[in-house]
DSSP file (Angstrom, degrees, kcal/mol; ACC not computed):
  #  RESIDUE AA STRUCTURE BP1 BP2  ACC     N-H-->O    O-->H-N    N-H-->O    O-->H-N    TCO  KAPPA ALPHA  PHI   PSI    X-CA   Y-CA   Z-CA
    1    1 A X              0   0    0      0, 0.0     2,-0.3     0, 0.0     0, 0.0   0.000 360.0 360.0 360.0 127.2   -7.5   -7.1   17.5
    2    2 A X        -     0   0    0      2,-0.0     2,-0.2     4,-0.0     0, 0.0  -0.630 360.0-143.6 -82.8 138.4   -5.5   -6.3   14.3
    3    3 A X    >>  -     0   0    0     -2,-0.3     4,-1.2     1,-0.1     3,-0.9  -0.504  30.3-104.6 -89.8 169.5   -1.7   -6.0   14.5
    4    4 A X  H 3> S+     0   0    0      1,-0.3     4,-2.1     2,-0.2    -1,-0.1   0.803 122.7  55.5 -65.5 -27.7    0.1   -3.5   12.4
    5    5 A X  H 34 S+     0   0    0      1,-0.2    -1,-0.3     2,-0.2    -3,-0.0   0.655 102.8  55.5 -81.1 -15.1    1.3   -6.3   10.1
    6    6 A X  H <4 S+     0   0    0     -3,-0.9    -1,-0.2     1,-0.1    -2,-0.2   0.757 110.3  47.1 -79.7 -26.9   -2.3   -7.3    9.5
    7    7 A X  H  < S+     0   0    0     -4,-1.2    24,-2.0     1,-0.2     2,-0.8   0.955 113.6  45.1 -78.4 -53.5   -3.1   -3.8    8.4
    8    8 A X  E  <  +A   30   0A   0     -4,-2.1    22,-0.2    22,-0.2    -1,-0.2  -0.836  67.8 172.8 -95.1 110.9   -0.1   -3.3    6.0
    9    9 A X  E     -     0   0A   0     20,-2.3     2,-0.3    -2,-0.8    21,-0.2   0.939  55.8 -29.5 -86.4 -51.3    0.2   -6.4    3.9
   10   10 A X  E     -A   29   0A   0     19,-1.3    19,-3.4     2,-0.0    -1,-0.3  -0.986  60.5 -99.2-162.4 157.5    2.9   -5.7    1.3
   11   11 A X  E     -A   28   0A   0     -2,-0.3     2,-0.6    17,-0.2    17,-0.3  -0.537  33.3-126.0 -80.0 153.0    4.5   -2.8   -0.7
   12   12 A X        -     0   0    0     15,-2.4     2,-0.8    -2,-0.2    15,-0.4  -0.905  22.1-164.1-100.7 119.8    3.4   -2.2   -4.3
   13   13 A X        +     0   0    0     -2,-0.6     2,-0.3     4,-0.1     3,-0.0  -0.860  32.2 132.2-110.6  97.1    6.5   -2.2   -6.6
   14   14 A X     >  -     0   0    0     -2,-0.8     4,-2.1     1,-0.1     5,-0.2  -0.858  67.5-103.0-134.1 170.8    5.6   -0.7  -10.0
   15   15 A X  H  > S+     0   0    0     -2,-0.3     4,-1.8     1,-0.2     5,-0.1   0.924 121.4  47.1 -61.0 -44.3    7.1    1.9  -12.2
   16   16 A X  H  > S+     0   0    0      1,-0.2     4,-1.5     2,-0.2    -1,-0.2   0.911 112.5  47.9 -66.9 -42.6    4.6    4.5  -11.2
   17   17 A X  H  > S+     0   0    0      1,-0.2     4,-0.8     2,-0.2    -1,-0.2   0.844 111.1  52.1 -68.6 -31.5    4.9    3.9   -7.5
   18   18 A X  H  < S+     0   0    0     -4,-2.1     4,-0.5     1,-0.2    -1,-0.2   0.837 106.5  52.9 -72.8 -32.3    8.7    3.9   -7.7
   19   19 A X  H >< S+     0   0    0     -4,-1.8     3,-0.7     1,-0.2     4,-0.3   0.837 108.0  51.9 -70.0 -30.7    8.7    7.3   -9.4
   20   20 A X  H ><>S+     0   0    0     -4,-1.5     5,-1.5     1,-0.2     3,-1.4   0.700  92.1  75.8 -75.1 -20.2    6.5    8.6   -6.6
   21   21 A X  G ><5S+     0   0    0     -4,-0.8     3,-1.4     1,-0.3    -1,-0.2   0.777  84.8  64.1 -63.6 -25.6    9.0    7.4   -4.0
   22   22 A X  G < 5S+     0   0    0     -3,-0.7    -1,-0.3    -4,-0.5    -2,-0.2   0.785 102.6  49.0 -66.4 -26.2   11.3   10.3   -4.9
   23   23 A X  G < 5S-     0   0    0     -3,-1.4    -1,-0.3    -4,-0.3    -2,-0.2   0.171 124.6-105.1 -95.8  15.8    8.5   12.6   -3.6
   24   24 A X  T < 5S+     0   0    0     -3,-1.4    60,-2.7     1,-0.2     2,-0.5   0.898  80.1 133.3  59.0  44.4    8.3   10.5   -0.4
   25   25 A X  E   < - B   0  83A   0     -5,-1.5     2,-0.3    58,-0.2    58,-0.2  -0.982  33.5-174.5-125.6 117.2    5.0    8.9   -1.5
   26   26 A X  E     - B   0  82A   0     56,-2.8    56,-3.5    -2,-0.5     2,-0.4  -0.836  14.7-140.9-119.2 150.4    4.8    5.1   -1.0
   27   27 A X  E     + B   0  81A   0    -15,-0.4   -15,-2.4    -2,-0.3     2,-0.3  -0.914  22.2 173.8-117.0 135.2    2.2    2.6   -2.1
   28   28 A X  E     -AB  11  80A   0     52,-2.5    52,-2.7    -2,-0.4     2,-0.5  -0.961  33.6-123.2-135.7 151.2    1.1   -0.4    0.0
   29   29 A X  E     -AB  10  79A   0    -19,-3.4   -20,-2.3    -2,-0.3   -19,-1.3  -0.855  43.3-177.2 -87.7 131.6   -1.5   -3.2   -0.2
   30   30 A X  E     -AB   8  78A   0     48,-2.3    48,-0.8    -2,-0.5   -22,-0.2  -0.770  33.2 -76.5-127.4 169.6   -3.6   -2.9    3.0
   31   31 A X    >   -     0   0    0    -24,-2.0     3,-1.3    -2,-0.2    -1,-0.1  -0.391  38.3-128.0 -65.1 142.9   -6.4   -4.8    4.8
   32   32 A X  T 3  S+     0   0    0      1,-0.3    -1,-0.1    44,-0.1    47,-0.1   0.788 108.5  51.1 -64.8 -26.8   -9.8   -4.0    3.3
   33   33 A X  T 3  S+     0   0    0     45,-0.1    -1,-0.3     2,-0.0     2,-0.2   0.517  86.9 108.2 -88.9  -4.3  -11.2   -3.1    6.7
   34   34 A X    <   -     0   0    0     -3,-1.3     2,-0.2   -27,-0.1    -4,-0.1  -0.490  56.1-150.1 -77.4 140.5   -8.4   -0.7    7.6
   35   35 A X     >  -     0   0    0     -2,-0.2     4,-2.2     1,-0.1     5,-0.2  -0.511  32.1 -96.6-101.4 177.3   -9.2    3.0    7.7
   36   36 A X  H  > S+     0   0    0      1,-0.2     4,-2.4     2,-0.2     5,-0.2   0.856 121.4  52.4 -65.1 -36.9   -6.8    5.9    7.0
   37   37 A X  H  > S+     0   0    0      2,-0.2     4,-2.2     1,-0.2    -1,-0.2   0.922 111.0  46.9 -66.0 -44.2   -5.9    6.6   10.6
   38   38 A X  H  > S+     0   0    0      2,-0.2     4,-2.2     1,-0.2    -2,-0.2   0.894 112.5  50.4 -63.9 -40.0   -5.0    2.9   11.2
   39   39 A X  H  X S+     0   0    0     -4,-2.2     4,-2.4     2,-0.2     5,-0.2   0.927 110.5  49.1 -64.6 -44.6   -2.9    2.8    8.1
   40   40 A X  H  X S+     0   0    0     -4,-2.4     4,-2.2     1,-0.2    -2,-0.2   0.918 112.9  47.0 -61.9 -44.5   -1.0    6.0    9.0
   41   41 A X  H  X S+     0   0    0     -4,-2.2     4,-2.1     1,-0.2    -1,-0.2   0.887 112.1  50.8 -64.8 -39.2   -0.3    4.7   12.6
   42   42 A X  H  X S+     0   0    0     -4,-2.2     4,-2.6     2,-0.2     5,-0.2   0.919 111.5  46.3 -66.0 -44.2    0.9    1.3   11.2
   43   43 A X  H  X S+     0   0    0     -4,-2.4     4,-2.3     1,-0.2     6,-0.4   0.903 112.5  51.2 -66.1 -40.8    3.3    2.8    8.7
   44   44 A X  H  X S+     0   0    0     -4,-2.2     4,-1.4    -5,-0.2     5,-0.4   0.901 114.6  43.4 -61.5 -40.5    4.7    5.2   11.3
   45   45 A X  H  < S+     0   0    0     -4,-2.1    -2,-0.2     2,-0.2    -1,-0.2   0.887 116.4  45.4 -74.5 -39.3    5.3    2.3   13.7
   46   46 A X  H  < S+     0   0    0     -4,-2.6    -2,-0.2    -5,-0.2    -3,-0.2   0.944 128.6  23.0 -69.3 -48.0    6.7   -0.2   11.2
   47   47 A X  H  < S-     0   0    0     -4,-2.3    -2,-0.2    -5,-0.2    45,-0.2   0.522  97.8-123.3-103.0  -7.5    9.1    2.2    9.4
   48   48 A X     <  +     0   0    0     -4,-1.4    41,-0.3    -5,-0.4     2,-0.2   0.907  67.2 125.9  67.5  42.5    9.7    4.9   12.0
   49   49 A X        -     0   0    0     -6,-0.4     2,-0.5    -5,-0.4    -1,-0.2  -0.705  62.0-110.2-122.9 174.0    8.6    7.8    9.8
   50   50 A X        -     0   0    0     -2,-0.2    35,-1.9    39,-0.2     2,-0.4  -0.949  27.9-149.0-111.6 127.7    6.0   10.6   10.0
   51   51 A X  E     +C   84   0A   0     -2,-0.5    33,-0.3    33,-0.2     3,-0.1  -0.797  18.9 177.2 -99.7 133.2    2.9   10.4    7.8
   52   52 A X  E     +     0   0A   0     31,-2.9     2,-0.3    -2,-0.4    32,-0.2   0.842  68.6   5.3 -94.0 -47.1    1.2   13.6    6.5
   53   53 A X  E     -C   83   0A   0     30,-1.4    30,-3.0   -13,-0.0     2,-0.4  -0.987  53.3-159.2-146.1 147.0   -1.5   12.1    4.3
   54   54 A X  E     -C   82   0A   0     -2,-0.3     2,-0.4    28,-0.2    28,-0.2  -0.994   7.6-170.4-129.1 125.1   -3.0    8.8    3.3
   55   55 A X  E     -C   81   0A   0     26,-2.6    26,-3.3    -2,-0.4     2,-0.3  -0.944  12.2-171.1-110.1 136.8   -5.1    8.2    0.1
   56   56 A X  E     +C   80   0A   0     -2,-0.4     2,-0.3    24,-0.2    24,-0.2  -0.900  10.4 176.9-126.1 155.6   -6.9    4.9   -0.3
   57   57 A X  E     -C   79   0A   0     22,-2.2    22,-3.1    -2,-0.3     2,-0.5  -0.973  28.7-123.3-153.9 147.6   -8.8    3.1   -3.0
   58   58 A X  E     -C   78   0A   0     -2,-0.3     2,-0.6    20,-0.2    20,-0.2  -0.805  23.1-148.5 -91.9 126.1  -10.5   -0.2   -3.5
   59   59 A X  E     -C   77   0A   0     18,-3.5    18,-2.1    -2,-0.5     2,-0.2  -0.851  14.4-137.1 -98.3 119.9   -9.1   -2.2   -6.4
   60   60 A X        -     0   0    0     -2,-0.6    15,-0.1    16,-0.2     2,-0.1  -0.519  22.9-110.2 -77.6 141.2  -11.8   -4.4   -8.0
   61   61 A X        -     0   0    0     -2,-0.2     2,-0.2    13,-0.1    15,-0.1  -0.392  32.0-122.9 -70.0 147.9  -10.8   -7.9   -9.0
   62   62 A X        -     0   0    0     13,-0.2    12,-2.6    -2,-0.1     2,-0.4  -0.612  20.4-111.0 -92.0 151.4  -10.6   -8.8  -12.6
   63   63 A X  E     -D   73   0B   0     10,-0.2     2,-0.4    -2,-0.2    10,-0.3  -0.687  40.4-172.2 -78.6 129.6  -12.5  -11.5  -14.4
   64   64 A X  E     -D   72   0B   0      8,-2.9     8,-2.8    -2,-0.4     2,-0.4  -0.956  19.3-135.3-126.7 143.7  -10.2  -14.3  -15.5
   65   65 A X  E     -D   71   0B   0     -2,-0.4     6,-0.2     6,-0.2     3,-0.1  -0.815  16.9-179.2 -95.6 137.1  -10.7  -17.4  -17.7
   66   66 A X        -     0   0    0      4,-1.8     2,-0.3    -2,-0.4     5,-0.1   0.158  67.5 -32.7-119.1  17.0   -9.3  -20.6  -16.4
   67   67 A X  S    S-     0   0    0      3,-0.3    -1,-0.0     1,-0.1     0, 0.0  -0.971  97.5 -40.4 162.6-152.1  -10.4  -22.8  -19.3
   68   68 A X  S    S+     0   0    0     -2,-0.3    -1,-0.1    -3,-0.1     3,-0.0   0.967 126.1   1.9 -73.4 -52.7  -13.3  -23.2  -21.7
   69   69 A X  S    S+     0   0    0     -3,-0.1     2,-0.3    -4,-0.0    -2,-0.1   0.841 101.1  90.9-106.9 -42.2  -16.2  -22.4  -19.5
   70   70 A X        -     0   0    0     -4,-0.1    -4,-1.8    -5,-0.1     2,-0.5  -0.399  49.7-173.9 -70.6 122.4  -15.3  -21.5  -15.9
   71   71 A X  E     +D   65   0B   0     -2,-0.3    -6,-0.2    -6,-0.2     2,-0.2  -0.958   9.9 174.0-111.5 127.9  -14.8  -17.8  -15.5
   72   72 A X  E     -D   64   0B   0     -8,-2.8    -8,-2.9    -2,-0.5     2,-0.4  -0.563  23.2-120.4-120.3-174.6  -13.5  -16.7  -12.1
   73   73 A X  E     -D   63   0B   0    -10,-0.3   -10,-0.2    -2,-0.2     2,-0.1  -0.969  16.8-124.1-130.3 146.2  -12.4  -13.4  -10.5
   74   74 A X        -     0   0    0    -12,-2.6   -13,-0.1    -2,-0.4     2,-0.1  -0.469  50.7 -83.2 -77.5 163.0   -9.2  -12.4   -8.9
   75   75 A X        -     0   0    0     -2,-0.1     2,-0.2   -14,-0.1   -13,-0.2  -0.376  38.1-124.9 -71.6 143.8   -9.5  -11.1   -5.4
   76   76 A X        +     0   0    0    -15,-0.1     2,-0.3    -2,-0.1   -16,-0.2  -0.595  37.4 175.8 -80.4 150.6  -10.4   -7.5   -4.7
   77   77 A X  E     - C   0  59A   0    -18,-2.1   -18,-3.5    -2,-0.2     2,-0.4  -0.927  28.0-111.3-151.1 172.1   -8.0   -5.5   -2.5
   78   78 A X  E     -BC  30  58A   0    -48,-0.8   -48,-2.3    -2,-0.3     2,-0.4  -0.921  22.4-158.4-116.8 136.6   -7.3   -2.1   -1.0
   79   79 A X  E     -BC  29  57A   0    -22,-3.1   -22,-2.2    -2,-0.4     2,-0.4  -0.896   4.0-164.3-113.8 141.3   -4.4    0.2   -2.0
   80   80 A X  E     -BC  28  56A   0    -52,-2.7   -52,-2.5    -2,-0.4     2,-0.6  -0.993   8.1-158.3-128.3 129.4   -3.0    3.0    0.2
   81   81 A X  E     -BC  27  55A   0    -26,-3.3   -26,-2.6    -2,-0.4     2,-0.5  -0.935  17.6-161.8-104.3 117.4   -0.7    5.8   -1.0
   82   82 A X  E     -BC  26  54A   0    -56,-3.5   -56,-2.8    -2,-0.6     2,-0.5  -0.874   4.8-159.3-108.0 126.4    1.1    7.2    2.0
   83   83 A X  E     -BC  25  53A   0    -30,-3.0   -31,-2.9    -2,-0.5   -30,-1.4  -0.901  11.4-150.8-105.5 130.9    2.8   10.6    1.8
   84   84 A X  E     - C   0  51A   0    -60,-2.7   -33,-0.2    -2,-0.5     6,-0.0  -0.559  24.6 -95.4 -96.7 162.5    5.5   11.4    4.4
   85   85 A X    >   -     0   0    0    -35,-1.9     3,-0.7    -2,-0.2   -35,-0.1  -0.291  34.0-113.3 -70.2 161.7    6.5   14.8    5.8
   86   86 A X  T 3  S+     0   0    0      1,-0.2    -1,-0.1    -2,-0.0    -2,-0.0   0.867 116.9  45.7 -65.0 -37.4    9.4   16.7    4.3
   87   87 A X  T 3  S+     0   0    0      2,-0.0    -1,-0.2   -37,-0.0     2,-0.1   0.488  92.4 105.3 -86.8  -1.7   11.6   16.3    7.3
   88   88 A X  S <  S-     0   0    0     -3,-0.7   -39,-0.1   -38,-0.1     2,-0.1  -0.429  76.2-111.4 -75.7 151.3   10.9   12.6    7.7
   89   89 A X        -     0   0    0    -41,-0.3   -39,-0.2     1,-0.1    -1,-0.1  -0.391  36.5-103.9 -76.0 162.1   13.5   10.0    6.7
   90   90 A X        -     0   0    0     -2,-0.1     2,-0.7     1,-0.1    -1,-0.1  -0.370  34.9 -99.7 -81.2 165.2   12.8    7.8    3.6
   91   91 A X    >   -     0   0    0      1,-0.1     3,-1.2   -70,-0.1     4,-0.5  -0.792  28.0-150.2 -87.1 119.0   11.8    4.2    3.9
   92   92 A X  G >> S+     0   0    0     -2,-0.7     3,-0.9     1,-0.3     4,-0.6   0.767  88.2  70.6 -63.4 -28.0   14.9    2.2    3.3
   93   93 A X  G 34 S+     0   0    0      1,-0.3     3,-0.3     2,-0.1    -1,-0.3   0.853 102.4  43.5 -58.5 -36.0   13.0   -0.8    1.8
   94   94 A X  G X> S+     0   0    0     -3,-1.2     3,-0.9     1,-0.2     4,-0.8   0.574  91.5  85.5 -87.5 -10.8   12.3    1.3   -1.4
   95   95 A X  T <4 S+     0   0    0     -3,-0.9     3,-0.4    -4,-0.5    -1,-0.2   0.858  90.0  46.7 -65.2 -37.8   15.7    2.8   -1.8
   96   96 A X  T 3< S+     0   0    0     -4,-0.6    -1,-0.3    -3,-0.3    -2,-0.1   0.626 106.5  61.3 -77.7 -12.7   17.3    0.0   -3.8
   97   97 A X  T <4        0   0    0     -3,-0.9    -1,-0.2     1,-0.2    -2,-0.2   0.734 360.0 360.0 -85.6 -23.5   14.3   -0.3   -6.1
   98   98 A X     <        0   0    0     -4,-0.8    -1,-0.2    -3,-0.4    -2,-0.1   0.485 360.0 360.0 -75.3 360.0   14.4    3.2   -7.6
């Protein structure tokens, strides 16, 4: 059984994701096996907000060189963009970042 903290791994802090935070749209790294319904329930329970929509995408790992011959890959992961309702409160974690 997955807990809510296994589903939502960490927030994504980039310029683009911080500009979307003004529109109550937040970005998280989530478990690859999580679906949109599980992600929405986990975010609602962790932060005490109401979710309207969840968009997800799988981010493919990049090929990286670690020396002369061995070429490896970074890990693939899943990203979720969560949109909150207009009357919902903001997520306090992101307020100091903007």
